[in-house]
C-alpha positions as CSV (number, residue, x, y, z in Angstrom):
1,M,-106.9,27.0,74.2
2,A,-104.6,26.0,77.1
3,R,-104.9,29.6,78.7
4,C,-108.7,29.6,78.2
5,I,-109.0,26.4,80.1
6,A,-106.5,27.5,82.7
7,M,-108.9,30.5,83.4
8,I,-111.0,27.9,85.2
9,G,-108.4,27.8,88.1
10,P,-108.2,31.5,88.9
11,F,-112.1,31.9,88.6
12,G,-112.7,28.9,90.6
13,I,-110.3,30.0,93.4
14,A,-111.9,33.5,93.4
15,I,-115.3,32.1,93.7
16,I,-114.5,29.7,96.6
17,S,-112.4,32.2,98.6
18,A,-115.1,34.9,97.9
19,R,-118.0,32.8,99.1
20,M,-116.2,31.1,102.0
21,L,-114.4,34.2,103.5
22,G,-116.8,37.1,102.7
23,P,-115.6,40.5,101.4
24,E,-113.3,41.4,104.3
25,G,-111.7,37.9,104.5
26,Q,-111.3,37.9,100.7
27,G,-109.6,41.2,101.0
28,R,-107.1,39.8,103.5
29,Y,-106.4,36.6,101.4
30,Y,-106.0,38.6,98.2
31,Y,-103.6,41.2,99.9
32,V,-101.3,38.4,101.1
33,V,-101.2,36.9,97.7
34,T,-100.5,40.3,96.2
35,L,-97.6,41.0,98.6
36,A,-96.1,37.7,97.6
37,T,-96.5,38.7,94.0
38,I,-95.0,42.1,94.5
39,G,-91.9,40.5,96.1
40,A,-91.6,38.1,93.3
41,Q,-91.7,41.0,90.8
42,F,-89.0,42.9,92.8
43,A,-86.7,39.8,93.0
44,S,-87.1,38.7,89.4
45,F,-84.5,41.3,88.2
46,G,-86.0,40.9,84.8
47,I,-84.2,37.6,84.5
48,H,-87.2,35.8,83.0
49,A,-87.2,38.2,80.1
50,S,-83.4,38.0,79.8
51,N,-83.6,34.2,79.9
52,T,-86.0,34.0,77.1
53,Y,-84.0,36.6,75.1
54,R,-80.7,34.7,75.5
55,V,-81.9,31.0,75.3
56,A,-83.7,31.9,72.1
57,K,-80.5,33.1,70.6
58,Q,-78.1,30.7,72.2
59,P,-79.7,27.4,73.3
60,S,-76.5,26.1,74.8
61,L,-76.9,28.5,77.7
62,L,-79.9,26.4,79.0
63,S,-78.1,24.5,81.8
64,P,-76.4,27.4,83.5
65,I,-79.5,29.6,83.1
66,L,-81.5,26.9,84.9
67,T,-79.1,26.8,87.7
68,N,-78.9,30.5,88.0
69,S,-82.7,30.8,87.9
70,A,-83.1,28.4,90.8
71,W,-80.7,30.3,93.0
72,I,-82.2,33.6,92.2
73,A,-85.6,32.4,92.9
74,I,-84.8,30.7,96.2
75,V,-82.3,33.4,97.6
76,G,-83.6,36.5,95.9
77,G,-87.3,35.6,96.5
78,S,-86.7,34.9,100.1
79,V,-85.0,38.3,100.6
80,A,-87.8,40.0,98.7
81,A,-90.4,38.2,100.8
82,C,-88.8,39.5,104.0
83,A,-88.7,43.0,102.6
84,V,-92.4,43.2,101.6
85,V,-93.3,41.7,105.0
86,A,-91.3,44.5,106.7
87,F,-93.0,47.0,104.4
88,D,-96.4,45.9,105.6
89,L,-95.4,45.9,109.2
90,V,-94.3,49.7,109.1
91,I,-97.7,50.9,107.6
92,E,-98.8,53.2,110.4
93,G,-102.3,52.7,111.8
94,A,-103.1,49.8,109.5
95,T,-105.1,46.8,110.7
96,R,-102.6,44.0,111.3
97,L,-102.8,40.8,109.4
98,G,-101.1,38.6,112.2
99,T,-99.8,35.1,111.1
100,S,-101.4,35.5,107.7
101,L,-98.5,37.7,106.7
102,L,-96.0,34.9,107.2
103,F,-97.3,33.0,104.2
104,V,-95.6,35.6,102.0
105,L,-92.3,34.0,102.9
106,P,-92.8,30.7,100.9
107,L,-95.2,32.1,98.4
108,C,-92.8,34.7,97.0
109,P,-89.9,32.4,96.0
110,A,-92.3,29.8,94.6
111,T,-94.2,32.3,92.5
112,L,-90.8,33.6,91.1
113,F,-89.4,30.1,90.4
114,F,-92.5,29.2,88.4
115,L,-92.3,32.3,86.5
116,Y,-88.7,31.5,85.4
117,L,-89.4,27.9,84.5
118,S,-92.5,28.7,82.4
119,N,-90.6,31.3,80.4
120,I,-87.7,29.1,79.9
121,A,-90.1,26.5,78.3
122,I,-91.1,29.1,75.7
123,A,-87.5,30.1,75.1
124,I,-86.6,26.5,74.2
125,S,-89.7,26.3,71.9
126,R,-91.4,23.7,74.1
127,T,-94.8,25.3,73.7
128,T,-96.6,22.1,74.6
129,L,-94.7,21.9,77.9
130,F,-95.6,25.5,78.6
131,N,-99.3,24.8,78.0
132,G,-99.1,21.7,80.3
133,L,-97.4,23.6,83.1
134,I,-100.1,26.4,82.9
135,L,-103.0,23.7,83.0
136,V,-101.3,21.7,85.9
137,S,-100.7,25.0,87.9
138,S,-104.4,25.9,87.4
139,A,-105.8,22.4,88.3
140,V,-103.5,21.7,91.3
141,S,-104.2,25.2,92.9
142,L,-107.9,25.0,92.4
143,A,-108.0,21.4,93.8
144,A,-105.9,22.5,96.9
145,I,-108.1,25.5,97.6
146,A,-111.4,23.5,97.1
147,I,-110.1,20.8,99.6
148,A,-109.0,23.4,102.2
149,A,-112.3,25.3,101.9
150,Y,-114.2,22.0,102.6
151,I,-112.1,21.0,105.5
152,L,-111.9,24.6,107.2
153,P,-112.8,27.8,105.3
154,T,-110.4,30.3,107.0
155,V,-107.9,32.8,105.5
156,N,-104.9,30.9,106.9
157,V,-106.0,27.5,105.9
158,L,-106.7,28.6,102.3
159,L,-103.2,30.3,102.3
160,S,-101.7,27.0,103.5
161,A,-103.3,25.2,100.7
162,L,-102.0,27.7,98.2
163,V,-98.4,27.5,99.5
164,A,-98.6,23.6,99.3
165,S,-99.9,23.7,95.7
166,S,-97.3,26.3,94.6
167,L,-94.4,24.1,96.0
168,I,-95.8,21.0,94.2
169,I,-96.1,22.9,90.9
170,C,-92.5,24.2,91.2
171,I,-91.1,20.7,91.8
172,V,-93.1,19.2,88.9
173,S,-92.1,22.1,86.6
174,W,-88.4,21.7,87.3
175,I,-88.5,18.0,86.6
176,L,-90.1,18.6,83.3
177,V,-88.2,21.6,82.2
178,A,-84.8,20.3,83.3
179,R,-85.3,16.7,82.0
180,G,-82.4,15.7,79.8
181,V,-80.2,18.6,80.7
182,R,-77.0,18.2,82.7
183,I,-77.3,20.6,85.7
184,S,-74.4,22.0,87.6
185,W,-75.5,23.6,91.0
186,R,-72.8,26.2,90.9
187,F,-74.0,29.7,90.5
188,D,-72.5,31.4,87.4
189,P,-71.9,35.2,88.3
190,V,-70.4,36.0,84.8
191,L,-73.6,34.7,83.1
192,F,-75.7,36.7,85.6
193,K,-73.6,39.8,84.9
194,D,-73.8,39.5,81.1
195,G,-77.7,39.2,81.2
196,I,-78.4,41.9,83.8
197,A,-78.1,44.9,81.3
198,F,-81.0,43.6,79.3
199,A,-82.7,42.2,82.3
200,A,-82.6,45.6,84.2
201,R,-84.6,47.4,81.6
202,A,-87.0,44.4,81.2
203,H,-87.3,44.5,85.0
204,A,-88.1,48.1,85.2
205,T,-90.7,47.8,82.5
206,S,-92.5,44.7,84.0
207,L,-92.2,46.1,87.5
208,L,-93.8,49.4,86.5
209,A,-96.5,47.6,84.5
210,F,-97.3,45.4,87.6
211,F,-97.4,48.3,90.0
212,M,-99.9,50.0,87.8
213,A,-102.1,47.0,88.1
214,R,-101.7,46.7,91.8
215,T,-101.7,50.4,92.8
216,G,-105.3,50.2,93.9
217,V,-104.5,47.4,96.3
218,V,-101.8,49.3,98.1
219,V,-104.1,52.5,98.3
220,L,-106.9,50.4,99.8
221,R,-104.5,48.7,102.2
222,H,-103.2,52.1,103.2
223,Y,-106.7,53.2,104.2
224,G,-107.4,49.8,105.9
225,A,-110.4,49.3,103.6
226,F,-110.4,45.5,103.5
227,D,-114.1,45.3,102.6
228,D,-113.5,47.5,99.6
229,L,-110.3,45.4,98.9
230,G,-112.5,42.3,98.8
231,H,-114.7,43.8,96.0
232,W,-111.6,45.2,94.3
233,S,-109.8,41.8,94.4
234,I,-112.6,40.0,92.5
235,A,-112.7,42.5,89.8
236,V,-108.9,42.5,89.5
237,Q,-108.8,38.6,89.3
238,I,-111.4,38.7,86.5
239,S,-109.2,41.3,84.7
240,D,-106.1,39.2,85.2
241,A,-107.9,36.2,83.7
242,L,-108.9,38.2,80.7
243,L,-105.3,39.3,80.3
244,L,-104.0,35.8,80.3
245,L,-104.6,35.5,76.5
246,P,-102.5,38.6,75.6
247,A,-99.9,37.7,78.1
248,T,-99.5,34.3,76.5
249,I,-99.4,35.7,73.0
250,G,-96.8,38.3,74.1
251,I,-94.6,35.5,75.6
252,L,-94.9,33.4,72.4
253,L,-94.3,36.5,70.1
254,F,-91.1,37.7,71.7
255,P,-88.7,35.0,70.6
256,S,-90.0,35.3,67.1
257,L,-89.6,38.9,67.0
258,V,-86.0,38.7,68.3
259,R,-85.2,36.3,65.4
260,A,-87.1,38.3,62.8
261,E,-85.4,41.0,60.6
262,G,-86.5,44.2,59.1
263,E,-90.1,44.3,57.4
264,S,-90.9,40.8,58.6
265,R,-90.8,41.9,62.3
266,W,-93.0,44.8,61.6
267,K,-95.5,42.7,59.7
268,D,-95.6,40.1,62.4
269,F,-96.2,42.9,65.0
270,K,-99.1,44.5,63.0
271,L,-100.7,41.2,62.3
272,V,-100.8,40.0,65.8
273,T,-101.7,43.4,67.3
274,L,-104.8,43.8,65.0
275,Q,-105.9,40.2,65.7
276,L,-105.5,40.5,69.4
277,G,-107.1,43.9,69.6
278,G,-110.3,42.6,67.6
279,V,-110.5,39.6,69.9
280,M,-110.0,41.6,73.1
281,A,-112.7,44.2,72.1
282,V,-115.3,41.5,71.5
283,L,-114.3,39.8,74.7
284,C,-114.5,43.0,76.8
285,L,-117.8,43.9,75.4
286,A,-119.2,40.4,76.1
287,V,-118.0,40.6,79.7
288,A,-119.5,44.1,80.1
289,G,-122.8,42.8,79.0
290,M,-122.9,39.8,81.5
291,I,-120.9,41.0,84.4
292,F,-123.7,41.9,86.8
293,P,-125.6,38.6,86.4
294,L,-122.2,36.6,86.5
295,I,-121.2,38.4,89.7
296,D,-124.5,37.7,91.3
297,V,-124.5,34.0,90.3
298,A,-120.9,33.2,90.9
299,F,-120.1,35.4,94.0
300,G,-123.4,36.2,95.6
301,P,-125.3,39.5,96.3
302,A,-122.6,40.5,98.8
303,Y,-120.4,41.5,95.8
304,T,-122.8,43.5,93.7
305,Q,-120.4,46.5,93.9
306,T,-117.7,44.4,92.1
307,G,-119.8,44.7,88.8
308,S,-119.3,48.5,88.7
309,I,-115.6,48.2,89.4
310,M,-115.2,45.7,86.7
311,L,-117.0,47.9,84.1
312,A,-114.5,50.6,85.0
313,L,-111.5,48.3,84.6
314,L,-112.5,46.8,81.3
315,P,-111.2,49.8,79.2
316,G,-107.9,49.3,81.0
317,V,-107.9,45.6,80.2
318,F,-108.3,46.3,76.5
319,F,-105.5,48.9,76.4
320,L,-103.1,46.6,78.5
321,A,-103.8,43.8,76.0
322,V,-102.8,45.9,73.1
323,T,-99.8,47.3,75.0
324,S,-98.4,43.8,75.6
325,T,-97.7,43.2,72.0
326,V,-96.4,46.8,71.5
327,S,-94.1,46.3,74.5
328,Q,-92.8,43.0,73.1
329,F,-92.1,44.6,69.8
330,L,-90.1,47.4,71.4
331,S,-88.2,45.0,73.6
332,A,-87.0,43.0,70.5
333,F,-84.9,46.2,69.8
334,G,-83.3,45.9,73.2
335,I,-85.9,47.7,75.3
336,P,-85.4,51.5,74.5
337,W,-85.1,53.7,77.5
338,S,-87.9,55.8,76.2
339,Q,-90.2,52.7,76.7
340,I,-89.3,52.8,80.4
341,V,-89.9,56.4,80.7
342,V,-93.4,56.0,79.4
343,W,-94.2,53.4,82.1
344,I,-92.8,55.7,84.7
345,L,-95.0,58.6,83.7
346,G,-98.0,56.3,83.5
347,F,-97.3,54.8,87.0
348,G,-96.5,58.3,88.5
349,M,-99.9,59.6,87.1
350,Q,-101.8,56.7,88.5
351,V,-100.4,57.1,92.1
352,V,-101.0,60.6,92.3
353,L,-104.6,60.6,90.9
354,S,-105.4,57.6,93.0
355,M,-104.4,59.3,96.3
356,L,-106.1,62.5,95.3
357,L,-109.4,61.0,94.1
358,F,-109.9,58.2,96.6
359,D,-111.6,60.2,99.3
360,K,-114.1,61.6,96.9
361,Y,-114.7,58.7,94.4
362,G,-113.8,55.7,96.5
363,V,-112.9,52.4,94.9
364,L,-114.6,53.1,91.6
365,G,-112.5,56.2,91.1
366,L,-109.3,54.0,91.5
367,A,-110.7,51.7,88.7
368,W,-111.3,54.5,86.3
369,V,-107.9,56.1,87.1
370,Q,-106.2,52.7,86.4
371,S,-108.0,52.5,82.9
372,G,-107.1,56.0,82.0
373,C,-103.5,55.6,82.8
374,A,-103.4,52.3,80.8
375,A,-104.8,54.1,77.8
376,F,-102.0,56.8,78.2
377,V,-99.3,54.2,78.3
378,C,-100.7,52.2,75.4
379,F,-101.0,55.4,73.2
380,C,-97.4,56.6,74.0
381,L,-95.9,53.2,73.4
382,F,-97.8,52.7,70.1
383,M,-96.4,56.1,68.9
384,K,-93.0,55.0,69.8
385,A,-93.4,51.7,67.9
386,R,-94.4,53.6,64.8
387,K,-90.9,55.1,64.6
388,Y,-89.5,51.6,63.9
389,A,-91.8,51.1,61.0
390,P,-89.7,50.2,57.7
391,E,-91.6,52.8,55.7
392,R,-90.1,55.5,57.9
393,G,-86.6,54.5,57.1
394,S,-85.7,54.0,60.8
395,T,-83.9,51.3,62.5
396,A,-86.4,48.5,61.9
397,S,-83.9,46.3,60.3
398,A,-81.2,46.6,62.9
399,R,-80.4,43.8,65.3
400,P,-80.6,44.6,69.0
401,R,-77.3,45.6,70.5
């Protein structure tokens, strides 16, 4: 319920920015936000997954994990922000973003910090707090963007509002998550080293999954197609909103799978996967039936092309939703390396096909490539998960190393 209500925020922001900025301005705005998110994904080191895994098993680690998370978010996020800014500056022949690019510097660490804090809330079984953080984040961001658009609807003003709201959300989240916990501000390198083995594999998996979802953005940026990027950004934001539900279920499911043993783990996984698959199938079909009138009413006739892109992305949304529970099930066994190999193959396929087919099929071709590669990853991971079924006499009852 909280995630469904929280969808209002991303949808509202997308509608306001699209109508106020137009396709090209929307493309610029979305690209800056995507750069910040890419930097946050790089700098996360998979610590958010490691935090959930370790706190779920050993709650006494909460205080040092909070401290380490703050340091990694601030220092690592800032370094990563500088790196992605430098990456954009070296793209040859690309249209420059000017001062808009500087907003990546505060957005990246703020995005990373909120990711850590929200995952820690789940790890300590404070689901109500997690729901509250998601709702507050959605409401504050939407309010800030609405006020900024009313005052002066430009790319930089909207980005300024987004930065301000992100910082406010991080401060509020820290106060609520760390309440009642004695915090030492000394970084614990031993704790970081102990968790990095699991975190590295989690990082690789989440990073590859994220890159698959954002390959189209980088390809369009490479060709300087900000107008196409504006259409693409709306479709991707709708897809991201649809994936909020499976993402939340995956986060909630993971600590339970870690604690579960043998057949119980397998039953939980099957039940959640079947239920989620059914819900997402109905949801995707409903969106497919109403996407064109929805785009016309919400975003205006300038974004008609977005409807076709969204239709092409919907199969990928369904397969990624199912993949989210399969990935959490495999991760409960310590993240097998074969799981990472599957993501590498899927990402490699998507990059190659996107570059080869863009000239001929344009932005619509990118969408179909993304859906096809998502289906490939889902199928391969599901076949891998079946090897852990108890009836096959495999390692389903073993605890993760």
